[in-house]
MDAnalysis code that builds the backbone (N, CA, C; Angstrom):
import MDAnalysis as mda
import numpy as np

u = mda.Universe.empty(249, n_residues=83, atom_resindex=np.repeat(np.arange(83), 3), trajectory=True)
u.add_TopologyAttr("name", ["N", "CA", "C"] * 83)
u.add_TopologyAttr("resid", np.arange(1, 84))
u.add_TopologyAttr("resname", ["MET", "LEU", "ILE", "SER", "GLU", "GLY", "LEU", "CYS", "TYR", "ALA", "GLY", "ILE", "THR", "LEU", "VAL", "LEU", "VAL", "LEU", "SER", "ILE", "GLY", "ASN", "LEU", "ILE", "ALA", "TYR", "GLY", "ILE", "PHE", "LYS", "LEU", "PHE", "GLN", "GLN", "GLN", "VAL", "SER", "PHE", "ALA", "VAL", "PHE", "THR", "TYR", "PRO", "LEU", "ILE", "PRO", "ALA", "ALA", "VAL", "ILE", "ALA", "LEU", "VAL", "ILE", "LEU", "ALA", "VAL", "CYS", "LEU", "ILE", "THR", "SER", "GLU", "ARG", "MET", "CYS", "CYS", "ALA", "LEU", "ASN", "LYS", "GLU", "THR", "ILE", "VAL", "ASN", "ARG", "LEU", "ARG", "GLU", "ALA", "ALA"])
u.atoms.positions = np.array([
    [-32.668, 25.257, -80.809],
    [-31.992, 24.046, -81.188],
    [-32.272, 22.926, -80.177],
    [-32.287, 23.282, -78.898],
    [-32.592, 22.277, -77.874],
    [-34.008, 21.736, -78.025],
    [-34.941, 22.616, -78.353],
    [-36.334, 22.187, -78.481],
    [-36.494, 21.257, -79.679],
    [-35.824, 21.564, -80.781],
    [-35.921, 20.676, -81.941],
    [-35.249, 19.330, -81.658],
    [-34.197, 19.340, -80.859],
    [-33.561, 18.084, -80.468],
    [-34.514, 17.245, -79.608],
    [-35.220, 17.908, -78.695],
    [-36.206, 17.193, -77.881],
    [-37.320, 16.606, -78.721],
    [-37.761, 17.349, -79.729],
    [-38.802, 16.836, -80.622],
    [-38.295, 15.664, -81.464],
    [-37.018, 15.700, -81.836],
    [-36.436, 14.571, -82.567],
    [-36.407, 13.318, -81.695],
    [-36.020, 13.497, -80.421],
    [-36.028, 12.357, -79.507],
    [-37.443, 11.807, -79.330],
    [-38.415, 12.687, -79.255],
    [-39.802, 12.240, -79.135],
    [-40.225, 11.476, -80.382],
    [-39.859, 11.984, -81.540],
    [-40.205, 11.303, -82.787],
    [-39.573, 9.929, -82.896],
    [-38.297, 9.826, -82.530],
    [-37.616, 8.533, -82.565],
    [-38.273, 7.556, -81.599],
    [-38.588, 8.039, -80.397],
    [-39.231, 7.183, -79.407],
    [-40.591, 6.697, -79.896],
    [-41.377, 7.592, -80.455],
    [-42.711, 7.207, -80.937],
    [-42.630, 6.215, -82.093],
    [-41.703, 6.404, -83.006],
    [-41.560, 5.473, -84.124],
    [-41.183, 4.083, -83.609],
    [-40.248, 4.032, -82.666],
    [-39.838, 2.730, -82.139],
    [-40.953, 2.060, -81.339],
    [-41.633, 2.834, -80.519],
    [-42.701, 2.259, -79.700],
    [-43.864, 1.792, -80.574],
    [-44.233, 2.602, -81.546],
    [-45.387, 2.248, -82.373],
    [-45.084, 1.136, -83.370],
    [-43.836, 0.907, -83.694],
    [-43.523, -0.189, -84.615],
    [-43.136, -1.456, -83.846],
    [-42.041, -1.396, -83.126],
    [-41.560, -2.585, -82.411],
    [-42.492, -2.949, -81.262],
    [-42.985, -1.950, -80.553],
    [-43.906, -2.216, -79.444],
    [-45.185, -2.903, -79.894],
    [-45.718, -2.469, -81.038],
    [-46.930, -3.104, -81.547],
    [-46.668, -4.534, -82.011],
    [-45.504, -4.771, -82.591],
    [-45.160, -6.134, -82.989],
    [-45.042, -7.053, -81.777],
    [-44.444, -6.562, -80.724],
    [-44.322, -7.355, -79.497],
    [-45.700, -7.624, -78.895],
    [-46.549, -6.602, -78.841],
    [-47.882, -6.779, -78.275],
    [-48.690, -7.785, -79.087],
    [-48.596, -7.708, -80.403],
    [-49.345, -8.648, -81.242],
    [-48.781, -10.067, -81.117],
    [-47.461, -10.174, -80.984],
    [-46.855, -11.493, -80.782],
    [-47.301, -12.125, -79.467],
    [-47.366, -11.324, -78.418],
    [-47.849, -11.836, -77.129],
    [-49.313, -12.255, -77.243],
    [-50.105, -11.471, -77.984],
    [-51.506, -11.840, -78.185],
    [-51.617, -13.168, -78.915],
    [-50.793, -13.372, -79.936],
    [-50.854, -14.634, -80.683],
    [-50.518, -15.817, -79.776],
    [-49.557, -15.641, -78.876],
    [-49.243, -16.710, -77.929],
    [-50.418, -16.959, -76.992],
    [-51.050, -15.889, -76.552],
    [-52.219, -16.013, -75.682],
    [-53.376, -16.664, -76.417],
    [-53.534, -16.368, -77.695],
    [-54.644, -16.915, -78.478],
    [-54.506, -18.423, -78.665],
    [-53.297, -18.936, -78.589],
    [-53.109, -20.381, -78.672],
    [-53.721, -21.082, -77.467],
    [-53.733, -20.419, -76.318],
    [-54.308, -20.987, -75.112],
    [-55.812, -20.750, -75.048],
    [-56.244, -19.578, -75.477],
    [-57.659, -19.197, -75.418],
    [-58.077, -18.821, -76.835],
    [-58.766, -19.726, -77.515],
    [-59.055, -19.543, -78.937],
    [-60.073, -18.437, -79.207],
    [-60.889, -18.075, -78.238],
    [-61.924, -17.070, -78.476],
    [-61.439, -15.639, -78.216],
    [-60.167, -15.453, -77.907],
    [-59.628, -14.117, -77.639],
    [-59.585, -13.298, -78.934],
    [-59.884, -12.005, -78.805],
    [-59.905, -11.103, -79.953],
    [-58.934, -9.963, -79.685],
    [-58.124, -9.642, -80.686],
    [-57.164, -8.552, -80.547],
    [-57.825, -7.240, -80.939],
    [-57.822, -6.283, -80.031],
    [-58.295, -4.934, -80.337],
    [-57.166, -3.974, -80.013],
    [-56.919, -3.059, -80.922],
    [-55.820, -2.116, -80.735],
    [-56.249, -1.019, -79.772],
    [-55.458, -0.748, -78.741],
    [-55.799, 0.304, -77.763],
    [-55.469, 1.690, -78.319],
    [-56.329, 2.201, -79.183],
    [-56.058, 3.452, -79.882],
    [-56.004, 4.658, -78.941],
    [-56.954, 4.778, -78.036],
    [-56.988, 5.936, -77.138],
    [-55.793, 5.926, -76.171],
    [-55.473, 4.808, -75.510],
    [-54.278, 4.810, -74.657],
    [-52.987, 5.081, -75.442],
    [-52.897, 4.586, -76.666],
    [-51.700, 4.842, -77.476],
    [-51.586, 6.322, -77.820],
    [-52.707, 6.957, -78.127],
    [-52.693, 8.392, -78.430],
    [-52.323, 9.210, -77.189],
    [-52.842, 8.810, -76.037],
    [-52.519, 9.518, -74.794],
    [-51.034, 9.379, -74.479],
    [-50.492, 8.191, -74.625],
    [-49.070, 7.969, -74.362],
    [-48.214, 8.779, -75.343],
    [-48.628, 8.853, -76.606],
    [-47.887, 9.636, -77.591],
    [-47.878, 11.112, -77.197],
    [-49.004, 11.624, -76.750],
    [-49.063, 13.013, -76.313],
    [-48.204, 13.254, -75.074],
    [-48.198, 12.295, -74.161],
    [-47.373, 12.425, -72.952],
    [-45.891, 12.435, -73.316],
    [-45.484, 11.567, -74.224],
    [-44.084, 11.529, -74.656],
    [-43.689, 12.849, -75.306],
    [-44.548, 13.363, -76.185],
    [-44.270, 14.652, -76.820],
    [-44.178, 15.773, -75.790],
    [-45.098, 15.777, -74.849],
    [-45.108, 16.829, -73.830],
    [-43.863, 16.772, -72.958],
    [-43.472, 15.589, -72.531],
    [-42.291, 15.449, -71.677],
    [-41.034, 15.910, -72.414],
    [-40.874, 15.490, -73.647],
    [-39.689, 15.880, -74.406],
    [-39.681, 17.375, -74.689],
    [-40.825, 17.951, -74.984],
    [-40.898, 19.380, -75.274],
    [-40.677, 20.216, -74.017],
    [-41.325, 19.845, -72.921],
    [-41.201, 20.603, -71.676],
    [-39.784, 20.516, -71.119],
    [-39.183, 19.332, -71.180],
    [-37.820, 19.167, -70.688],
    [-36.843, 20.033, -71.487],
    [-36.993, 20.018, -72.804],
    [-36.108, 20.832, -73.641],
    [-36.297, 22.316, -73.375],
    [-37.536, 22.737, -73.235],
    [-37.813, 24.153, -72.999],
    [-37.281, 24.614, -71.649],
    [-37.447, 23.795, -70.613],
    [-36.951, 24.160, -69.285],
    [-35.421, 24.248, -69.267],
    [-34.772, 23.335, -69.966],
    [-33.312, 23.384, -70.043],
    [-32.848, 24.620, -70.801],
    [-33.559, 24.968, -71.855],
    [-33.217, 26.162, -72.627],
    [-33.354, 27.413, -71.764],
    [-34.423, 27.491, -70.996],
    [-34.618, 28.638, -70.097],
    [-33.548, 28.683, -69.008],
    [-33.186, 27.522, -68.480],
    [-32.163, 27.468, -67.437],
    [-30.805, 27.900, -67.979],
    [-30.500, 27.529, -69.205],
    [-29.214, 27.909, -69.793],
    [-29.176, 29.392, -70.159],
    [-30.306, 29.944, -70.543],
    [-30.345, 31.348, -70.948],
    [-30.319, 32.316, -69.773],
    [-30.460, 31.840, -68.553],
    [-30.415, 32.724, -67.382],
    [-29.004, 33.236, -67.121],
    [-28.020, 32.453, -67.494],
    [-26.641, 32.867, -67.273],
    [-26.171, 33.757, -68.419],
    [-25.157, 34.560, -68.122],
    [-24.597, 35.407, -69.174],
    [-23.792, 34.558, -70.138],
    [-23.573, 35.094, -71.317],
    [-22.821, 34.345, -72.321],
    [-21.378, 34.122, -71.895],
    [-20.823, 35.047, -71.129],
    [-19.446, 34.902, -70.649],
    [-19.346, 33.705, -69.709],
    [-20.294, 33.576, -68.790],
    [-20.281, 32.432, -67.872],
    [-20.507, 31.120, -68.610],
    [-21.372, 31.137, -69.614],
    [-21.611, 29.911, -70.371],
    [-20.369, 29.508, -71.141],
    [-19.636, 30.474, -71.693],
    [-18.412, 30.165, -72.412],
    [-17.324, 29.666, -71.471],
    [-17.277, 30.177, -70.251],
    [-16.301, 29.687, -69.258],
    [-16.564, 28.244, -68.901],
    [-17.820, 27.897, -68.738],
    [-18.168, 26.520, -68.382],
    [-17.897, 25.572, -69.541],
    [-18.052, 26.019, -70.758],
    [-17.841, 25.166, -71.926],
    [-16.366, 24.874, -72.164],
    [-15.490, 25.751, -71.724],
    [-14.055, 25.578, -71.984],
    [-13.377, 24.677, -71.003],
])
């Protein structure tokens, strides 16, 4: 359950970054293009893919490490801490 929650957070982050982040980047480019008319917008596909993989890896690894850390304790101790 923790791992799927981490993947959900990664998915939400990627959707927001790839939608709103791209709109912001393109808006900044349009402002820059007003000053320099010969500027050309190229989408940084490889850096975006690398960042997406890093976000997925961080969310997955963090969730997995927390799951392992929680499973080291006995269920009795975990129930005591929850109460």
